[in-house]
C-alpha positions in Angstrom: 0.7 -1.7 -8.3 1.2 -3.0 -4.5 4.5 -3.6 -5.5 5.4 -0.3 -6.6 3.7 1.1 -3.6 6.3 -1.0 -1.4 9.4 0.0 -3.2 8.2 3.9 -3.3 7.4 3.6 0.4 11.0 2.1 0.9 12.7 4.9 -1.5 11.3 7.8 0.3 11.7 6.0 4.1 15.5 5.5 2.8 15.6 9.0 1.9 13.8 10.5 5.0 15.9 8.2 7.4 19.1 9.0 5.5 18.7 12.6 5.7 16.8 13.7 9.0 17.3 13.5 12.5 15.3 10.2 14.6 13.1 12.6 15.7 12.1 13.7 12.2 12.0 10.1 11.0 9.2 9.9 14.0 7.4 12.8 12.9 6.8 11.6 9.3 5.6 8.3 10.5 3.2 10.0 12.3 1.9 12.4 9.4 1.7 9.6 7.4 -0.5 7.8 10.4 -2.8 10.5 10.3 -3.1 11.0 6.9 -3.9 6.9 6.8 -6.4 7.1 9.5 -8.3 9.9 7.4 -8.2 8.0 4.5 -9.8 5.0 5.9 -12.5 7.1 7.6 -13.7 8.9 4.5 -13.7 5.3 2.7 -15.6 4.1 5.5 -18.4 7.1 5.3 -18.4 6.8 1.5 -19.4 2.8 1.4 
């Protein structure tokens, strides 16, 4: 499962990097960071 996540991240990251301006790539990374933070916070609350 871990390798699948890496492969999908590389695929979608490459697509975004090829088709969007630099600012768009940075915004995409920021959105992913926020979503990850929310997911971690939610898991910590329930655990």
